[in-house]
C-alpha positions as CSV (number, residue, x, y, z in Angstrom):
1,M,17.9,3.4,-26.4
2,E,14.8,5.4,-25.4
3,S,13.4,2.4,-23.7
4,M,16.6,1.9,-21.7
5,A,16.4,5.6,-20.7
6,K,12.9,5.1,-19.4
7,I,14.1,2.2,-17.3
8,G,16.9,4.4,-16.0
9,I,14.4,7.1,-15.1
10,F,12.3,4.5,-13.3
11,L,15.3,3.4,-11.3
12,V,16.1,6.9,-10.3
13,S,12.5,7.6,-9.2
14,W,12.5,4.4,-7.2
15,A,15.9,5.2,-5.6
16,E,14.7,8.6,-4.4
17,N,12.3,6.8,-2.1
18,V,15.3,5.4,-0.3
19,D,17.8,8.2,-0.6
20,S,16.6,11.8,-0.6
21,S,19.8,13.0,-2.2
22,I,18.7,11.3,-5.4
23,G,15.8,12.4,-7.4
24,G,14.1,14.8,-9.7
25,V,13.5,14.5,-13.4
26,P,16.8,13.4,-14.9
27,D,18.2,14.5,-18.2
28,A,18.2,11.5,-20.5
29,F,20.9,11.5,-23.1
30,F,22.1,8.6,-25.3
31,V,24.3,7.7,-28.3
32,K,22.2,7.4,-31.5
33,D,23.7,4.6,-33.7
34,D,27.2,6.2,-33.7
35,K,25.6,9.4,-35.1
36,G,26.2,11.6,-32.0
37,M,24.1,12.2,-28.9
38,G,20.4,12.2,-28.6
39,S,18.1,13.4,-25.9
40,M,14.8,12.0,-24.8
41,G,13.6,15.6,-24.3
42,E,12.3,17.2,-21.2
43,A,8.6,16.5,-21.8
44,K,9.1,12.8,-22.4
45,A,11.5,12.5,-19.5
46,K,9.0,14.2,-17.2
47,K,6.2,11.9,-18.3
48,A,8.3,8.8,-17.8
49,Y,9.3,10.2,-14.3
50,D,5.7,10.9,-13.3
51,N,4.6,7.5,-14.5
52,A,7.5,5.8,-12.6
53,K,6.6,7.7,-9.4
54,E,3.0,6.5,-9.7
55,I,4.1,2.9,-10.3
56,A,6.6,3.0,-7.4
57,Y,3.8,4.3,-5.1
58,K,1.3,1.7,-6.1
59,W,3.9,-1.2,-6.0
60,S,5.8,-0.3,-2.9
61,G,3.4,-2.1,-0.5
62,L,3.0,-5.1,-2.8
63,L,6.8,-5.5,-3.2
64,S,7.3,-5.3,0.5
65,K,4.7,-8.1,1.0
66,I,6.3,-10.2,-1.6
67,V,9.7,-9.9,0.0
68,E,8.2,-10.8,3.4
69,E,6.0,-13.6,2.1
70,P,7.3,-14.8,-1.3
71,D,4.4,-17.2,-1.8
72,L,2.1,-14.3,-2.3
73,H,3.1,-14.1,-5.9
74,G,2.1,-17.7,-6.6
75,S,5.5,-19.4,-6.8
76,K,6.2,-22.3,-4.5
77,R,9.8,-23.1,-4.1
78,K,10.8,-26.7,-3.7
79,K,12.7,-27.3,-0.4
């Protein structure tokens, strides 16, 4: 579940680049094997958030280019 929480944090950090009303370090809670709620913890959530922001910054230009020119990533679609 912690891996899924990290993915969720990444998505929140990416979305804040599009919508300024979204953002900040989220609280990450999840169900632990039917044994109640668990928390990722503030420090882990902050680290995941900071890493996601760095990835989003580095990838944003590349992703835009791939969307505009799909062949940049090496796949040739058959027509």
